[in-house]
MMTF fields as JSON, N, C-alpha, C and O atoms, coordinates in Angstrom:
{
  "mmtfVersion": "1.0.0",
  "mmtfProducer": "UNKNOWN",
  "numBonds": 275,
  "numAtoms": 276,
  "numGroups": 69,
  "numChains": 1,
  "numModels": 1,
  "chainsPerModel": [1],
  "groupsPerChain": [69],
  "chainIdList": ["A"],
  "bondAtomList": [4, 2, 8, 6, 12, 10, 16, 14, 20, 18, 24, 22, 28, 26, 32, 30, 36, 34, 40, 38, 44, 42, 48, 46, 52, 50, 56, 54, 60, 58, 64, 62, 68, 66, 72, 70, 76, 74, 80, 78, 84, 82, 88, 86, 92, 90, 96, 94, 100, 98, 104, 102, 108, 106, 112, 110, 116, 114, 120, 118, 124, 122, 128, 126, 132, 130, 136, 134, 140, 138, 144, 142, 148, 146, 152, 150, 156, 154, 160, 158, 164, 162, 168, 166, 172, 170, 176, 174, 180, 178, 184, 182, 188, 186, 192, 190, 196, 194, 200, 198, 204, 202, 208, 206, 212, 210, 216, 214, 220, 218, 224, 222, 228, 226, 232, 230, 236, 234, 240, 238, 244, 242, 248, 246, 252, 250, 256, 254, 260, 258, 264, 262, 268, 266, 272, 270],
  "bondOrderList": [1, 1, 1, 1, 1, 1, 1, 1, 1, 1, 1, 1, 1, 1, 1, 1, 1, 1, 1, 1, 1, 1, 1, 1, 1, 1, 1, 1, 1, 1, 1, 1, 1, 1, 1, 1, 1, 1, 1, 1, 1, 1, 1, 1, 1, 1, 1, 1, 1, 1, 1, 1, 1, 1, 1, 1, 1, 1, 1, 1, 1, 1, 1, 1, 1, 1, 1, 1],
  "groupList": [{"groupName": "MET", "atomNameList": ["N", "CA", "C", "O"], "elementList": ["N", "C", "C", "O"], "formalChargeList": [0, 0, 0, 0], "bondAtomList": [1, 0, 2, 1, 3, 2], "bondOrderList": [1, 1, 2], "singleLetterCode": "M", "chemCompType": "L-PEPTIDE LINKING"}, {"groupName": "SER", "atomNameList": ["N", "CA", "C", "O"], "elementList": ["N", "C", "C", "O"], "formalChargeList": [0, 0, 0, 0], "bondAtomList": [1, 0, 2, 1, 3, 2], "bondOrderList": [1, 1, 2], "singleLetterCode": "S", "chemCompType": "L-PEPTIDE LINKING"}, {"groupName": "GLN", "atomNameList": ["N", "CA", "C", "O"], "elementList": ["N", "C", "C", "O"], "formalChargeList": [0, 0, 0, 0], "bondAtomList": [1, 0, 2, 1, 3, 2], "bondOrderList": [1, 1, 2], "singleLetterCode": "Q", "chemCompType": "L-PEPTIDE LINKING"}, {"groupName": "LYS", "atomNameList": ["N", "CA", "C", "O"], "elementList": ["N", "C", "C", "O"], "formalChargeList": [0, 0, 0, 0], "bondAtomList": [1, 0, 2, 1, 3, 2], "bondOrderList": [1, 1, 2], "singleLetterCode": "K", "chemCompType": "L-PEPTIDE LINKING"}, {"groupName": "PRO", "atomNameList": ["N", "CA", "C", "O"], "elementList": ["N", "C", "C", "O"], "formalChargeList": [0, 0, 0, 0], "bondAtomList": [1, 0, 2, 1, 3, 2], "bondOrderList": [1, 1, 2], "singleLetterCode": "P", "chemCompType": "L-PEPTIDE LINKING"}, {"groupName": "ILE", "atomNameList": ["N", "CA", "C", "O"], "elementList": ["N", "C", "C", "O"], "formalChargeList": [0, 0, 0, 0], "bondAtomList": [1, 0, 2, 1, 3, 2], "bondOrderList": [1, 1, 2], "singleLetterCode": "I", "chemCompType": "L-PEPTIDE LINKING"}, {"groupName": "VAL", "atomNameList": ["N", "CA", "C", "O"], "elementList": ["N", "C", "C", "O"], "formalChargeList": [0, 0, 0, 0], "bondAtomList": [1, 0, 2, 1, 3, 2], "bondOrderList": [1, 1, 2], "singleLetterCode": "V", "chemCompType": "L-PEPTIDE LINKING"}, {"groupName": "HIS", "atomNameList": ["N", "CA", "C", "O"], "elementList": ["N", "C", "C", "O"], "formalChargeList": [0, 0, 0, 0], "bondAtomList": [1, 0, 2, 1, 3, 2], "bondOrderList": [1, 1, 2], "singleLetterCode": "H", "chemCompType": "L-PEPTIDE LINKING"}, {"groupName": "GLU", "atomNameList": ["N", "CA", "C", "O"], "elementList": ["N", "C", "C", "O"], "formalChargeList": [0, 0, 0, 0], "bondAtomList": [1, 0, 2, 1, 3, 2], "bondOrderList": [1, 1, 2], "singleLetterCode": "E", "chemCompType": "L-PEPTIDE LINKING"}, {"groupName": "TYR", "atomNameList": ["N", "CA", "C", "O"], "elementList": ["N", "C", "C", "O"], "formalChargeList": [0, 0, 0, 0], "bondAtomList": [1, 0, 2, 1, 3, 2], "bondOrderList": [1, 1, 2], "singleLetterCode": "Y", "chemCompType": "L-PEPTIDE LINKING"}, {"groupName": "ASP", "atomNameList": ["N", "CA", "C", "O"], "elementList": ["N", "C", "C", "O"], "formalChargeList": [0, 0, 0, 0], "bondAtomList": [1, 0, 2, 1, 3, 2], "bondOrderList": [1, 1, 2], "singleLetterCode": "D", "chemCompType": "L-PEPTIDE LINKING"}, {"groupName": "GLY", "atomNameList": ["N", "CA", "C", "O"], "elementList": ["N", "C", "C", "O"], "formalChargeList": [0, 0, 0, 0], "bondAtomList": [1, 0, 2, 1, 3, 2], "bondOrderList": [1, 1, 2], "singleLetterCode": "G", "chemCompType": "PEPTIDE LINKING"}, {"groupName": "ALA", "atomNameList": ["N", "CA", "C", "O"], "elementList": ["N", "C", "C", "O"], "formalChargeList": [0, 0, 0, 0], "bondAtomList": [1, 0, 2, 1, 3, 2], "bondOrderList": [1, 1, 2], "singleLetterCode": "A", "chemCompType": "L-PEPTIDE LINKING"}, {"groupName": "ARG", "atomNameList": ["N", "CA", "C", "O"], "elementList": ["N", "C", "C", "O"], "formalChargeList": [0, 0, 0, 0], "bondAtomList": [1, 0, 2, 1, 3, 2], "bondOrderList": [1, 1, 2], "singleLetterCode": "R", "chemCompType": "L-PEPTIDE LINKING"}, {"groupName": "LEU", "atomNameList": ["N", "CA", "C", "O"], "elementList": ["N", "C", "C", "O"], "formalChargeList": [0, 0, 0, 0], "bondAtomList": [1, 0, 2, 1, 3, 2], "bondOrderList": [1, 1, 2], "singleLetterCode": "L", "chemCompType": "L-PEPTIDE LINKING"}, {"groupName": "THR", "atomNameList": ["N", "CA", "C", "O"], "elementList": ["N", "C", "C", "O"], "formalChargeList": [0, 0, 0, 0], "bondAtomList": [1, 0, 2, 1, 3, 2], "bondOrderList": [1, 1, 2], "singleLetterCode": "T", "chemCompType": "L-PEPTIDE LINKING"}, {"groupName": "PHE", "atomNameList": ["N", "CA", "C", "O"], "elementList": ["N", "C", "C", "O"], "formalChargeList": [0, 0, 0, 0], "bondAtomList": [1, 0, 2, 1, 3, 2], "bondOrderList": [1, 1, 2], "singleLetterCode": "F", "chemCompType": "L-PEPTIDE LINKING"}, {"groupName": "ASN", "atomNameList": ["N", "CA", "C", "O"], "elementList": ["N", "C", "C", "O"], "formalChargeList": [0, 0, 0, 0], "bondAtomList": [1, 0, 2, 1, 3, 2], "bondOrderList": [1, 1, 2], "singleLetterCode": "N", "chemCompType": "L-PEPTIDE LINKING"}],
  "groupTypeList": [0, 1, 2, 3, 4, 5, 6, 7, 6, 8, 9, 10, 11, 12, 11, 9, 8, 4, 13, 9, 2, 6, 14, 13, 8, 2, 5, 14, 13, 3, 6, 4, 8, 1, 15, 6, 15, 11, 12, 2, 11, 13, 1, 1, 1, 16, 8, 6, 15, 14, 17, 17, 3, 8, 5, 16, 1, 3, 14, 3, 6, 11, 2, 16, 4, 17, 1, 10, 3],
  "groupIdList": [1, 2, 3, 4, 5, 6, 7, 8, 9, 10, 11, 12, 13, 14, 15, 16, 17, 18, 19, 20, 21, 22, 23, 24, 25, 26, 27, 28, 29, 30, 31, 32, 33, 34, 35, 36, 37, 38, 39, 40, 41, 42, 43, 44, 45, 46, 47, 48, 49, 50, 51, 52, 53, 54, 55, 56, 57, 58, 59, 60, 61, 62, 63, 64, 65, 66, 67, 68, 69],
  "secStructList": [7, 7, 7, 7, 7, 3, 3, 3, 3, 3, 3, 7, 6, 6, 6, 7, 2, 2, 2, 2, 2, 2, 2, 2, 2, 2, 2, 2, 2, 2, 7, 6, 6, 7, 3, 3, 3, 3, 3, 3, 7, 1, 6, 6, 7, 3, 3, 3, 3, 3, 6, 6, 3, 3, 3, 3, 3, 2, 2, 2, 2, 1, 1, 7, 7, 7, 6, 6, 7],
  "xCoordList": [112.792, 113.229, 112.028, 111.253, 111.871, 110.768, 110.983, 112.109, 109.878, 109.942, 110.183, 109.57, 111.061, 111.325, 110.07, 109.512, 109.607, 108.398, 108.593, 109.566, 107.652, 107.656, 106.347, 105.263, 106.471, 105.309, 105.295, 106.315, 104.114, 103.962, 102.776, 101.731, 102.954, 101.897, 101.589, 102.469, 100.335, 99.841, 99.177, 98.305, 99.585, 99.023, 98.668, 99.258, 97.691, 97.286, 98.445, 98.92, 98.898, 100.034, 99.735, 100.644, 98.476, 98.094, 98.148, 97.148, 99.331, 99.499, 99.664, 99.863, 99.593, 99.676, 101.088, 101.313, 102.038, 103.398, 104.0, 104.669, 103.802, 104.345, 103.804, 104.538, 102.539, 101.971, 102.647, 102.908, 102.925, 103.645, 105.032, 105.453, 105.737, 107.09, 107.084, 107.966, 106.099, 105.984, 105.733, 106.382, 104.797, 104.504, 105.737, 106.042, 106.441, 107.664, 108.685, 109.266, 108.9, 109.852, 109.418, 110.247, 108.118, 107.61, 107.83, 108.256, 107.541, 107.714, 109.178, 109.513, 110.053, 111.48, 112.082, 113.029, 111.55, 112.014, 111.647, 112.443, 110.436, 109.963, 110.453, 110.701, 110.594, 110.998, 112.078, 111.791, 113.316, 114.378, 114.686, 115.174, 114.409, 114.715, 113.661, 113.807, 112.61, 111.556, 111.957, 112.836, 111.284, 111.41, 110.102, 109.026, 110.193, 108.993, 109.102, 110.051, 108.108, 108.074, 106.75, 105.765, 106.744, 105.525, 105.456, 106.476, 104.237, 104.034, 102.744, 101.765, 102.766, 101.548, 100.531, 100.866, 99.273, 98.226, 96.926, 96.908, 95.856, 94.514, 94.197, 94.791, 93.266, 92.796, 92.238, 91.486, 92.604, 92.165, 92.692, 92.248, 93.625, 94.101, 95.205, 96.016, 95.213, 96.315, 96.163, 95.634, 96.642, 96.43, 97.735, 98.78, 97.678, 98.886, 98.803, 97.818, 99.855, 99.929, 101.169, 102.195, 101.049, 102.16, 102.32, 101.418, 103.473, 103.725, 102.574, 102.081, 102.158, 101.105, 99.703, 98.8, 99.496, 98.161, 97.721, 98.441, 96.528, 96.028, 95.829, 95.186, 96.399, 96.214, 95.526, 95.076, 95.441, 94.715, 94.309, 95.065, 93.093, 92.603, 91.832, 90.742, 92.401, 91.686, 90.464, 89.444, 90.553, 89.408, 88.225, 87.072, 88.504, 87.428, 86.928, 85.724, 87.839, 87.427, 87.243, 86.667, 87.724, 87.492, 88.366, 88.09, 89.406, 90.318, 91.719, 91.93, 92.674, 94.062, 94.306, 93.599, 95.299, 95.645, 96.251, 96.827, 96.111, 96.823, 97.902, 97.971, 98.729, 99.869, 99.449, 100.274, 98.179, 97.692, 97.288, 97.059, 97.194, 96.707, 97.837, 97.608],
  "yCoordList": [110.167, 108.788, 107.889, 108.169, 106.815, 105.883, 105.027, 104.678, 104.701, 103.835, 102.397, 101.933, 101.707, 100.301, 99.496, 99.668, 98.62, 97.842, 96.896, 96.146, 96.954, 96.052, 95.27, 95.834, 93.977, 93.099, 92.226, 91.665, 92.124, 91.233, 90.317, 90.754, 89.04, 88.053, 87.404, 86.846, 87.489, 86.745, 85.501, 85.596, 84.324, 83.092, 82.115, 82.133, 81.267, 80.208, 79.224, 78.699, 78.975, 78.085, 76.619, 75.789, 76.288, 74.889, 74.546, 74.146, 74.71, 74.264, 75.341, 75.009, 76.616, 77.672, 78.216, 79.029, 77.781, 78.308, 78.032, 78.916, 76.85, 76.645, 77.658, 78.097, 78.03, 79.045, 80.396, 81.138, 80.702, 81.941, 81.916, 82.905, 80.806, 80.711, 80.892, 81.555, 80.308, 80.47, 81.934, 82.482, 82.567, 83.977, 84.835, 85.736, 84.563, 85.309, 85.209, 86.216, 84.005, 83.807, 84.56, 85.167, 84.519, 85.232, 86.736, 87.389, 87.275, 88.718, 89.102, 90.068, 88.352, 88.688, 88.517, 89.219, 87.607, 87.44, 88.669, 89.136, 89.18, 90.329, 91.662, 92.592, 91.763, 93.017, 92.69, 92.644, 92.462, 92.007, 92.943, 92.497, 94.223, 95.175, 95.193, 95.92, 94.405, 94.4, 93.569, 92.71, 93.857, 93.068, 92.312, 92.909, 91.0, 90.176, 89.391, 88.637, 89.586, 88.87, 88.137, 88.48, 87.131, 86.382, 85.942, 85.803, 85.723, 85.265, 84.469, 84.767, 83.449, 82.694, 83.588, 84.4, 83.421, 84.272, 83.523, 82.375, 84.183, 83.661, 82.434, 82.224, 81.644, 80.476, 80.894, 81.864, 80.168, 80.399, 81.693, 82.085, 82.361, 83.648, 83.479, 82.555, 84.383, 84.603, 86.059, 86.372, 86.938, 88.376, 89.028, 88.806, 89.819, 90.406, 91.926, 92.53, 92.539, 93.997, 94.466, 93.787, 95.626, 96.284, 97.647, 98.483, 97.871, 99.127, 99.458, 100.585, 98.445, 98.543, 98.772, 99.112, 98.594, 98.724, 97.354, 96.7, 96.924, 95.62, 95.597, 96.477, 94.565, 94.416, 93.105, 92.923, 92.189, 90.944, 90.364, 90.423, 89.795, 89.153, 87.889, 87.955, 86.745, 85.485, 85.439, 84.86, 86.039, 86.056, 86.795, 86.471, 87.784, 88.554, 87.917, 87.911, 87.375, 86.866, 85.356, 84.835, 84.643, 83.211, 82.342, 81.154, 82.908, 82.124, 82.691, 83.793, 81.911, 82.362, 83.287, 83.212, 84.154, 84.993, 84.119, 83.067, 84.574, 83.897, 84.84, 85.989, 84.379, 85.198, 86.438, 87.321, 86.527, 87.713, 88.828, 89.954, 88.54, 89.541, 90.242, 91.113],
  "zCoordList": [98.947, 98.936, 99.231, 100.145, 98.464, 98.65, 99.885, 100.24, 100.524, 101.693, 101.241, 100.28, 101.926, 101.643, 101.973, 103.057, 101.072, 101.343, 102.53, 102.597, 103.451, 104.601, 104.573, 104.724, 104.378, 104.301, 105.549, 105.948, 106.157, 107.306, 107.044, 106.564, 107.368, 107.18, 108.524, 109.179, 108.915, 110.079, 109.519, 108.656, 110.007, 109.46, 110.577, 111.657, 110.287, 111.207, 111.325, 110.318, 112.541, 112.756, 112.518, 112.545, 112.287, 112.065, 110.577, 109.982, 109.991, 108.612, 107.561, 106.392, 107.916, 106.901, 106.703, 105.806, 107.522, 107.378, 106.003, 105.468, 105.394, 104.041, 103.029, 102.144, 103.151, 102.25, 102.476, 101.529, 103.737, 104.038, 103.396, 102.796, 103.517, 102.962, 101.445, 100.899, 100.76, 99.302, 98.955, 98.064, 99.653, 99.398, 99.66, 98.879, 100.742, 101.082, 99.948, 99.543, 99.442, 98.348, 97.09, 96.411, 96.779, 95.598, 95.726, 94.774, 96.893, 97.108, 96.984, 96.297, 97.644, 97.615, 96.219, 95.866, 95.437, 94.06, 93.22, 92.405, 93.43, 92.645, 93.193, 92.426, 94.513, 95.156, 96.196, 97.392, 95.745, 96.647, 97.81, 98.848, 97.651, 98.722, 99.826, 100.809, 99.674, 100.685, 101.9, 101.836, 102.999, 104.217, 104.376, 104.345, 104.544, 104.683, 105.985, 106.198, 106.852, 108.122, 108.25, 107.596, 109.095, 109.337, 110.781, 111.456, 111.245, 112.616, 112.694, 112.01, 113.541, 113.77, 114.45, 115.312, 114.041, 114.587, 114.787, 115.233, 114.455, 114.698, 113.844, 112.787, 114.318, 113.592, 112.233, 112.139, 111.187, 109.798, 109.189, 108.11, 109.852, 109.335, 108.299, 108.37, 107.348, 106.411, 105.996, 104.929, 106.868, 106.745, 106.301, 106.911, 105.253, 104.683, 104.77, 104.346, 105.329, 105.37, 104.616, 104.589, 104.013, 103.333, 103.975, 103.909, 104.597, 105.316, 106.265, 106.302, 107.033, 108.056, 107.508, 108.271, 106.203, 105.614, 105.109, 104.354, 105.535, 105.111, 103.599, 103.026, 102.965, 101.518, 101.165, 100.033, 102.128, 101.901, 103.242, 104.212, 103.29, 104.504, 104.15, 103.582, 104.486, 104.294, 105.196, 104.825, 106.369, 107.269, 106.65, 106.935, 105.805, 105.17, 103.881, 103.627, 103.056, 101.741, 101.696, 100.741, 102.717, 102.79, 101.903, 101.741, 101.331, 100.495, 100.599, 101.105, 100.108, 100.104, 98.922, 97.916, 99.037, 97.875, 96.786, 97.062, 95.537, 94.463, 93.968, 94.406, 93.077, 92.641, 91.873, 91.638, 91.474, 90.762, 91.714, 91.273, 93.016, 93.979, 94.659, 95.497]
}
């Protein structure tokens, strides 16, 4: 049996929550069975994990993910 996708987003609470909400909606539209959570975190962060594995880091790449990533 496949593991249900669990996505977690750590985001800077100073204005990044709307970006998290958009990403959450996009993920749930494409993969409705997934669980998507978010929490305020470090300054300038927008860190995305899938099943506890980092798949995107704004802190590392210096930009936000786009819908192609």
